[in-house]
N, C-alpha and C positions, 0 to 999 in steps of 0.2 A: 466456567473453567477457572481453576485456581492453580497457580504455579507455587508450590510449597518450597521447593529447593532447586537451586541453580548451581551447577558445578561447571567451571571453565578451566581449561588448560591451554595455554598458548593462543588465546583468541585476541588478535590484534596486540595491543600493548599490555594485556593482562596475562601474566605468567601462570598464575594459579589463584583460584578463588572458589570458595564454597559458601553460598549465601542461603540462610534460612529466612524465608520471606513472610511478610505480613499478608494475610488474606485480603486486605483492603488497600492500604496505602504504603508504598515504598518510595522513599525519597533519597536521591543521590546528589550529594553536594560536592563541588570541586571546581577548580579553575578550568578554563578552556584547555582542551588537550589532555586532561588528566586521565580520561578513560570512562567518564560517565556515560557518554553516548554508546560506547562499545558494549556496555552491559545491556542496554536496551536493544542494540543490534543483534546480540546473541539470542535474546528472547525472540526477536523477529525471525532469526535464522531457523530456530526450532519449529516455527510455524510454516515458513515458506521455502525452506531448504536452500536458502541463499541469503546473502547480506542485503540490507535495504539500500546501501549506498556504494557497494563495490561488487560488480558482477563476476569478477575473477576470483575464484575460490582460493587459489594459492596465495593471493595477496592479503587474505584475512588471517593467515598463519603468522604468528609472531616472528619478527625479524630474527634470523639466526637459528630458528627451530625447524624441525622437519615434519611436525604434525600438529594437529589441534584436536581437542575433544570438547564437546558440549553435551551436558546431560541435564534434562529437566524432569523433575518429579511433580506430577500434577494430581490434584484431587478431582474426582475420586479414582484412585488406583490406576494411574497411567504414567509410564516412564518412556521418554523419548530420548534417544542418544544419537549423536552424530560424530563420526570419526573421519578424519581426512589426513592423508599423507601426501607430501609433495610429489607430483607426477603420477598420482593414482586417483581413481574415482572415489568420491565420498560415499560413505555407508550410513544410511539412516535406518534406525531400528525402532519399532514400537513394541515395548515390553519384550525386548531381546530378539524379536523376529524382524529380519531385514525386509524392507520393501523391495518388491521387484521393479516397481516404477515409482518415482518420487511424486508423480501427479496423484497417486493414491492417498498421499498424506495431506494434500492441500485441503483446507476446510475443517480438518479435525480440531485444530486449536485456532479459532478465529482471533485475529489481532487487528487493532486499528492504531496507527502511529501518527503522531503530529510532530513535525520537526521544522526547523528553519528552511530546509530545502523545499518545503511545500509551496513556497512562493513561485516555484517554477511552474506550478499548475496554472498560474495567471500569466507569468512573464514568458514561459517557454512555449515550444511548438505544440502542435496538436497531439503528437505522440505521448506527451506527458498526460494529457487528459484522457486519451484512450486507455493508457495504462491504469489510470484511476478506476475507470469502469471495469476493466478486465480483472483488476485485483479484487474488487469487492464481489463481483458476480461469481468469480471462480471459487470463492470461499463457501458459497451455498449451492452451487449448481455445477456438478462435476461434468455434465454433458457439455457445458459451455467451454471448458478447457479442451475437450476432445474436438468440438467443432472449430475452435480457434486454431488448433494444430492442423486440422485438415485444410482449413482455408489458407493458412500460411504456407503449407506444402504446395498447394496448387498455385498460389501466387508466386512462389519461388520458381516453380517449373515454368510458368508462363513468362516470367521475367527473363529466365535463361534463354528461352526461345526467342524472345524479342531482341535480345542482345546479339544473337548468333549472326554471323556473316551471311550464311546461306538462308534462303527464304524458308520460314517455318512451315512445317506440315500443317495444313489447315484443319484436318480432322483431329490431329493430336491437340492442336491449340484449342479447338472447340471443346474437347473433353475436359481440359484444365479449366476453361472458362465456365463450363457447366458446374464443375465442382466448386469453383469460387462463388458462383451465383447461389447455388443451393445452400451451402454452409454460410455464406455471407448474409443471406436473408434470415437464416435462423439466428445468427449472432445479432443482427439488427433488431429483431423482435425482442430479444432478451435485454439488449441495451435500452431500447425505447421504453419497455415496461419498467426497468430499473429507474431510469431518469424520472419518469412520471410519478413514481412512488416516492422518490427521494426529494423532489422539489418542495412539497409542503413541510416536510420534516426539517430540511435545510433552512427554509425561511423562518421556521419557528425558532431555531437556535440562533440565527443571525439577529432576529428581533430581540431575543432575550439578552444577548451580549451587547448589542449596540444601543439598547434602551429604546428600541422601535423608532430610531431616527432615520433609517434609510431603507429603501426597497430594493431587494436583490432577487435574481432568478437565474435559472439554468435553462439552456435551450440546446437540444440535441440536433445536430446537423449531419445528414448522411446522404450519400448518393442513392441509397434505396428509396429516398423520398422523391426521386425523379422518374420512377417507373420500375418495371421489372428489371432486376439487377443484371440479368444476362444481356438484355438489350443495351443497357447503359454501358456495360463493359465492352461489348462488341462494336458499338457504333463508332468508337474512336480507335479501332485497332490499328489503322494506318498511322495515326498520330503517336500511339504507344510505340509502334515499331520505329518511328523516327527518333524518339527520345530514348528508347531502350528499356522502358519500364512501364508498369501499369498505372495509368493516371486515375482510374476509377475503381471504386470498390470500398468495402468497409474499413480497409486499412488507411483510408483518408478521412474517416469520421472525425467529428470534433464536438466539443461541448463549448457553447458560448456562455461566458460569465457576464452578467449585466448588473449594473448599478444604476437605479433610476432610469432603466431603459437604454443605457449607454454601455459601451464596452468597458468592462472592469479594468482591462489592461491600460486604457487611456485615462480613465476618470478616477480610479481609486488612489487614495493616499496610502502610505505605508501601514497605518493603523487599520484602515478599512480592508486592505488586502489581507492583513494578518487575521482580522476578524472573519473575513470571507472563508479562508482556508480552514481555520479552526472550526467554524460552523459546519463546513462541509464534512470534516472528519468526524465531528460529533454526530452528524446525521448518518454517516456510514455506520457508526457504532450502533445507533438505534435501529437502523435497517437490518444489520446482521443479527442483532439480538432478537428481532422478530422472526427472521427467516431461517436462521441456522439451528433448526431443531431446538429452539429456545435456549441455546448456549450463549451465555454472556461473554462477549469478547474481552480479551485483555486490552487495556488502554495504555499506550506508551506516549507520554508527553515530554518531549525533549526541548527544553529551553523555549517554552511557548509564550512567555510573558514579555519578551523583548518587543519594543515598538508599540506597546499597548498602553493607553492611559489608565489611570487608577480605577476609573469606573468600569472599564471593560475587564480589567484583571479581576475585580471584585465579582462581576457577574460569572466569569468562568470558574472562579473559586467556588461560588455557591452551587454551580451546576455539578461540577465533578465531585464535590464533597458530599453530595446527596446520595440517597439510596438507589437511584436509578442506574448508577454505574457500579461495576464490580471491582475487580482488582486493578489497581492503578500504579504505574511506575512513572515517577517524575524526576527530571534532572533540572538543576538550576545552579548558577554560580552565586545566587543571592539567597541567603538563609531567610531573609525577611518574607519573601514570597511564600516559601514553604511553611513558615510559621503561621502565615495568614490562612493558608489552606487547612492546616492542622487544627487551628483554633475554631474553624468553621465546621469541623467534622467531629462527630462523636465516635467515629470508628477507630479500630486498632491501626497503628502505623509503626513503621520502622524507619530510622534515618541511618544512611551509610555515607561515610566520607571517603572520597576517592582522590588519590594522589599518586601520579606516576604509575598507574596501573594497579596500585594496591588499594584494596577495599576493606574498610573497617567499619563495623557497626558501632553506632554510638552507644 
């Protein structure tokens, strides 16, 4: 998939911009807060129907304006548009035909993004790591989104009953628990298969970037590993009733990140943590490239060189500048890093300077 042209109106701090893009490398240079990341976020929005870092749609509309518009023209022959007015629902269209459900769009344009906030995968709670799995699997398996929606609906209904003052109806509670168990086990199988396939790819990229200095791994942890999920959920119903929410289920799953057999959160340096998440995202890219009907994802690299030593920067440069990766979008405050990438690549590229929301091609 190649994004040939991107048009923005009132997206965050960008009042208006129309960019003719390189099919290989697009570099955005500017100070912090200039609007570089907003360009990448708009590309992400066109793939996932929401911002990567702000779940409230109205807050991505430029201050003082009443609407936003994003349009992407992709090769071969695909146009995606999004329009949003304050106080109204957003409209997503594929080749001028509006989607009935936004979930129908997810996976059409696979995207992998690497950003400074990715360190939350290591430092944050388990919900960050579950979101990582959900984000990747949903891009190549539409039934996964549907199962996740059914599970979350059942979970919400069960939690409502657990919080109620009156004693819940046991038969109704059992129905919601059965739906949680059946859809939860389906989700577990898909997550387990994904992690098992991801581990060797992730380890390959980490070894390349680190110079084979450290051993890392991923370990999937789930309540489904304790036995039939329905039994696991029901055996602590009294305890769930006491706390007012469901303590067991795939909504509590986690991914353990390890360095030399120890928890990455406790052992990793800033450089090791950054190498870990970059390797994880490059492995996602490779995974999606294999699984998503051979569609090469767009790769968004937002300020990824901070906190990395020169050797690791060089290894990342050599990787992304090669033929294995498709269209790439890179932001940086440092022109030297981008020059290093461009000199290592024989592919076409474009450089854009960003200042106060204005974007100009060099």
